[in-house]
C-alpha positions as CSV (number, residue, x, y, z in Angstrom):
1,M,-86.0,-32.5,34.5
2,A,-84.3,-32.1,31.1
3,D,-85.8,-33.9,28.2
4,D,-84.3,-37.2,27.0
5,P,-81.6,-36.1,24.4
6,Y,-82.5,-39.0,22.1
7,A,-86.1,-37.8,22.0
8,V,-85.0,-34.2,21.4
9,L,-83.0,-35.2,18.4
10,G,-85.5,-37.8,17.3
11,V,-83.1,-40.7,17.1
12,P,-83.1,-44.2,18.6
13,K,-80.7,-45.1,21.4
14,D,-78.6,-47.3,19.1
15,A,-78.2,-44.5,16.5
16,S,-74.8,-44.1,14.9
17,D,-72.6,-41.1,15.5
18,E,-73.3,-40.0,11.9
19,A,-77.1,-40.3,12.4
20,I,-76.9,-38.2,15.5
21,R,-74.8,-35.6,13.7
22,R,-77.2,-35.5,10.8
23,A,-80.2,-35.1,13.0
24,F,-78.6,-32.3,14.9
25,R,-77.6,-30.5,11.7
26,D,-81.1,-30.7,10.2
27,L,-82.9,-29.6,13.4
28,A,-80.4,-26.9,14.2
29,M,-80.7,-25.4,10.8
30,K,-84.5,-25.2,11.1
31,S,-84.5,-23.7,14.6
32,H,-81.4,-21.5,14.5
33,P,-82.2,-18.0,15.8
34,D,-80.6,-16.4,12.8
35,R,-83.4,-18.0,10.7
36,N,-86.1,-17.2,13.2
37,P,-85.4,-13.7,14.5
38,G,-87.6,-12.8,17.5
39,D,-89.1,-16.3,17.8
40,K,-88.6,-17.3,21.4
41,A,-90.0,-20.8,20.9
42,A,-87.5,-21.4,18.1
43,E,-84.7,-20.1,20.3
44,E,-85.7,-22.5,23.2
45,R,-85.9,-25.4,20.7
46,F,-82.4,-24.5,19.5
47,K,-81.1,-24.5,23.0
48,K,-82.6,-27.9,23.7
49,I,-81.3,-29.3,20.4
50,S,-77.8,-27.9,21.1
51,G,-77.8,-29.3,24.7
52,A,-78.8,-32.7,23.5
53,Y,-76.1,-32.8,20.9
54,D,-73.6,-31.5,23.4
55,L,-74.2,-34.7,25.3
56,L,-74.8,-37.3,22.6
57,G,-72.2,-35.8,20.2
58,D,-69.4,-36.4,22.8
59,P,-68.7,-40.2,22.8
60,D,-67.6,-40.2,26.5
61,K,-70.6,-38.2,27.7
62,R,-72.9,-40.4,25.6
63,R,-71.5,-43.6,27.2
64,R,-71.8,-42.2,30.7
65,Y,-75.4,-41.1,30.0
66,D,-76.3,-44.5,28.6
67,R,-74.8,-46.1,31.8
68,G,-76.9,-43.8,34.0
69,E,-73.9,-42.0,35.4
70,I,-75.1,-38.6,34.3
71,D,-78.5,-37.1,33.6
72,A,-79.7,-35.3,30.5
73,R,-78.1,-32.0,31.7
74,G,-74.7,-33.8,32.0
75,E,-74.8,-33.7,35.8
76,P,-73.6,-36.7,37.8
77,R,-76.5,-38.8,39.2
78,R,-76.4,-39.6,42.9
79,G,-73.8,-42.2,43.7
80,F,-71.6,-41.3,40.6
81,A,-68.6,-38.9,41.0
82,H,-67.8,-36.6,38.1
83,P,-64.3,-37.7,36.7
84,Y,-63.3,-34.1,36.2
85,G,-64.5,-32.5,39.4
86,A,-67.0,-29.8,40.1
87,A,-65.3,-27.2,37.9
88,A,-65.9,-29.3,34.8
89,R,-69.6,-29.6,35.6
90,H,-70.0,-25.9,35.4
91,G,-67.7,-25.1,32.5
92,G,-64.7,-24.1,34.6
93,A,-61.0,-25.2,34.4
94,G,-60.6,-28.8,33.3
95,S,-64.0,-29.0,31.6
96,G,-62.6,-29.9,28.2
97,G,-64.7,-27.1,26.8
98,G,-63.7,-26.0,23.4
99,T,-62.9,-28.1,20.4
100,R,-61.4,-31.6,20.4
101,F,-60.8,-33.2,17.1
102,E,-60.4,-36.7,18.5
103,D,-64.1,-36.6,19.6
104,Y,-65.4,-37.3,16.1
105,G,-64.4,-38.9,12.8
106,F,-63.7,-37.0,9.6
107,G,-65.3,-38.1,6.4
108,D,-65.8,-35.9,3.4
109,F,-63.6,-33.0,2.4
110,F,-65.2,-30.9,5.1
111,S,-67.3,-32.0,8.1
112,D,-70.8,-30.8,8.8
113,L,-71.4,-27.1,8.7
114,F,-72.3,-26.9,12.3
115,G,-69.5,-29.1,13.6
116,E,-69.7,-30.5,17.1
117,A,-71.4,-28.2,19.6
118,R,-69.7,-27.3,22.9
119,R,-71.2,-25.3,25.8
120,A,-68.2,-23.8,27.5
121,G,-68.3,-20.3,26.0
122,T,-67.8,-21.4,22.3
123,G,-70.6,-24.1,21.9
124,V,-74.1,-23.4,20.7
125,G,-75.7,-24.9,23.8
126,G,-76.4,-22.1,26.3
127,R,-74.9,-19.4,24.2
128,S,-76.6,-16.0,24.8
129,H,-76.9,-13.0,22.5
130,G,-73.6,-11.1,22.3
131,A,-71.6,-14.2,23.2
132,R,-68.7,-15.4,21.0
133,G,-69.7,-17.4,17.9
134,R,-69.0,-21.1,17.6
135,D,-65.7,-22.6,16.5
136,I,-66.4,-24.7,13.4
137,R,-64.3,-27.7,12.5
138,Y,-63.1,-28.8,9.1
139,T,-60.7,-31.3,7.7
140,L,-58.5,-30.6,4.7
141,E,-56.6,-33.1,2.6
142,V,-53.3,-32.0,1.1
143,D,-50.6,-33.8,-0.9
144,F,-47.4,-34.9,0.8
145,I,-45.3,-32.3,-1.2
146,E,-47.8,-29.5,-0.3
147,A,-47.4,-30.4,3.4
148,V,-43.6,-30.2,3.2
149,T,-43.3,-27.1,1.0
150,G,-46.5,-25.2,2.0
151,A,-49.4,-24.3,-0.2
152,R,-52.4,-22.0,-0.5
153,K,-55.8,-23.7,-0.8
154,R,-59.1,-22.1,-1.6
155,V,-62.2,-24.1,-0.7
156,T,-65.9,-23.5,-0.9
157,L,-67.9,-24.0,2.3
158,P,-71.2,-25.7,2.6
159,D,-73.0,-22.4,2.9
160,G,-71.3,-21.1,-0.3
161,G,-68.7,-19.0,1.4
162,I,-65.0,-19.0,0.4
163,L,-62.2,-19.9,2.8
164,D,-58.6,-19.2,1.9
165,I,-56.2,-21.4,3.9
166,Q,-52.4,-21.0,3.9
167,V,-51.0,-24.4,4.6
168,P,-47.7,-23.6,6.3
169,E,-44.4,-25.2,5.3
170,G,-43.7,-28.4,7.3
171,V,-47.3,-29.0,8.6
172,A,-47.8,-32.5,9.9
173,D,-50.6,-35.0,9.5
174,T,-53.4,-34.4,12.0
175,Q,-52.1,-31.0,12.9
176,V,-54.8,-28.4,13.6
177,L,-54.7,-24.9,12.1
178,R,-56.7,-22.1,13.8
179,L,-58.1,-19.4,11.5
180,K,-59.1,-16.5,13.8
181,G,-62.6,-15.2,13.2
182,K,-63.4,-17.6,10.3
183,G,-65.9,-19.6,12.3
184,S,-69.6,-19.1,13.0
185,P,-70.7,-15.4,13.5
186,A,-72.2,-14.4,16.8
187,L,-75.9,-13.9,17.1
188,S,-75.6,-10.3,17.9
189,D,-72.5,-8.1,18.5
190,G,-70.2,-10.8,19.8
191,E,-66.9,-12.0,18.4
192,A,-67.0,-14.5,15.6
193,G,-65.7,-18.0,16.3
194,D,-62.6,-19.6,14.8
195,A,-62.2,-22.1,12.0
196,L,-60.3,-25.1,13.2
197,V,-58.8,-27.0,10.3
198,E,-57.3,-30.5,10.8
199,I,-54.7,-31.4,8.1
200,K,-54.8,-34.8,6.5
201,V,-51.7,-35.6,4.5
202,R,-52.1,-38.0,1.6
203,P,-49.4,-40.7,1.4
204,H,-46.7,-40.4,-1.3
205,A,-45.6,-43.1,-3.6
206,Q,-41.9,-42.6,-2.8
207,F,-41.4,-40.4,0.3
208,K,-42.2,-41.1,3.9
209,R,-41.9,-38.7,6.8
210,S,-40.1,-39.6,10.0
211,G,-40.2,-36.6,12.4
212,D,-38.5,-33.9,10.4
213,D,-36.6,-36.4,8.1
214,I,-37.8,-37.7,4.8
215,E,-37.1,-41.4,3.9
216,V,-36.8,-42.7,0.4
217,D,-35.6,-46.0,-1.2
218,L,-33.2,-45.7,-4.1
219,P,-32.6,-48.6,-6.5
220,I,-29.0,-48.9,-7.9
221,T,-27.3,-51.5,-10.1
222,I,-24.8,-54.0,-9.0
223,D,-21.9,-52.3,-10.8
224,E,-22.8,-48.9,-9.2
225,A,-22.7,-50.7,-5.8
226,V,-19.3,-52.3,-6.5
227,L,-17.5,-49.5,-8.4
228,G,-19.3,-46.5,-6.9
229,A,-21.1,-43.9,-9.0
230,K,-22.8,-40.5,-9.1
231,I,-26.5,-40.8,-9.7
232,E,-29.6,-38.7,-9.4
233,A,-31.8,-39.1,-6.3
234,P,-35.3,-37.7,-5.9
235,T,-36.1,-35.1,-3.2
236,V,-39.3,-33.0,-2.5
237,A,-37.5,-30.0,-4.2
238,G,-36.4,-31.9,-7.3
239,R,-33.6,-34.3,-8.2
240,V,-30.0,-33.9,-6.9
241,Q,-26.7,-35.6,-7.5
242,L,-25.8,-38.3,-4.9
243,T,-22.5,-40.1,-4.6
244,I,-22.7,-43.8,-4.1
245,P,-19.4,-44.9,-2.4
246,K,-17.5,-47.8,-3.8
247,G,-18.5,-51.1,-2.2
248,T,-22.0,-49.9,-1.0
249,S,-24.1,-52.6,0.3
250,S,-27.9,-52.9,-0.1
251,G,-29.7,-51.4,2.8
252,R,-27.0,-48.7,3.5
253,V,-28.5,-45.3,4.4
254,L,-27.0,-42.2,2.9
255,R,-27.9,-38.8,4.3
256,L,-28.7,-35.6,2.3
257,K,-28.4,-32.8,4.8
258,G,-31.1,-30.2,4.8
259,K,-33.4,-32.0,2.3
260,G,-36.0,-32.9,4.9
261,V,-38.9,-31.0,6.5
262,R,-38.7,-27.6,8.0
263,N,-39.8,-27.7,11.6
264,M,-42.6,-25.2,12.2
265,T,-41.5,-24.6,15.8
266,T,-37.7,-24.5,15.7
267,G,-37.3,-23.4,12.0
268,E,-34.6,-26.1,11.6
269,T,-34.8,-28.4,8.6
270,G,-34.4,-32.2,8.8
271,D,-32.5,-34.4,6.4
272,Q,-33.4,-36.9,3.6
273,L,-32.4,-40.5,4.4
274,V,-31.7,-42.5,1.3
275,T,-31.8,-46.3,1.7
276,V,-29.8,-48.0,-1.1
277,R,-31.4,-51.1,-2.7
278,I,-29.3,-53.1,-5.1
279,V,-31.4,-54.4,-8.0
280,L,-30.1,-57.2,-10.2
281,P,-30.9,-57.3,-14.0
282,D,-34.0,-59.1,-15.0
283,A,-31.8,-61.5,-17.0
284,I,-28.3,-62.7,-15.9
285,D,-26.3,-63.2,-19.1
286,D,-23.4,-65.7,-19.6
287,G,-20.8,-63.0,-19.1
288,L,-22.0,-61.9,-15.7
289,S,-22.5,-65.5,-14.6
290,Y,-19.0,-66.5,-15.7
291,F,-17.4,-63.5,-14.0
292,M,-19.2,-64.1,-10.7
293,S,-18.3,-67.8,-10.9
294,E,-14.6,-67.1,-11.3
295,W,-14.7,-64.4,-8.6
296,R,-16.4,-66.8,-6.2
297,Q,-13.7,-69.5,-6.7
298,K,-10.9,-67.0,-5.9
299,N,-12.6,-65.1,-3.0
300,R,-14.0,-66.9,0.0
301,Y,-16.3,-64.0,0.9
302,N,-18.7,-64.5,3.8
303,P,-21.0,-61.6,4.8
304,G,-21.4,-62.5,8.4
305,R,-23.1,-65.9,7.8
306,R,-22.1,-68.9,9.9
307,G,-21.8,-72.5,9.0
């Protein structure tokens, strides 16, 4: 019978996800085979620690264990059917093995060095000498403009290493980049794991992204709306000239072709959608008031209102 995973990690059953992650990190670093070469006892402790975190670090598995549906090895107890079938119990097709970013929350600039363990070939639990190294998960925050135009970022890892990341043009919020061979090294002669980097895009004060289009509000004056004008409008690549047609109403959307986001799959570029907002002067002088009063007397204009 496998040991209780809570006891293995030394945490209470009501421990938070963060407390479980911290406990795994501390214990794994002390017992990791790389730090204890030739120590079979440390290797066995490491396997137990990894197995416990494989269960408790997965919110779904943890809930099922707490309800008594699965045992400490992740196997269904008698009377409970495994929701993914037999193949999933043994790391086969449909097991969900590998890395799922939705299984845990991102906090600091990077997540824990060890990330979240997974058994099915890439996880630390059950990994033998010569097996592929673990995939390690990170999160990286970039500015809105950097996400649209692309950027190169150099970051320092918790172990002091350097990771160069090319943020591709048009990357979207929550998109995951895979850096081949930049994860955890194998214990022996196996292939290194990958670095899986989830992009977090910071909001912009002016621009918003909608698919491959960029949306922006543009304030104009009342005379520009009535008479028309050529004014400068902001884009992610700089300011451009935009024609405001005569008689433009507030809320009208003008399209700047090709000024949006380049789609990473198709290579096509979206548009920028400029929503016009008429802004009145802070103070209405007598001349404007008189003109509008005279105009109103001569023009019974009704913009769709009833009554």
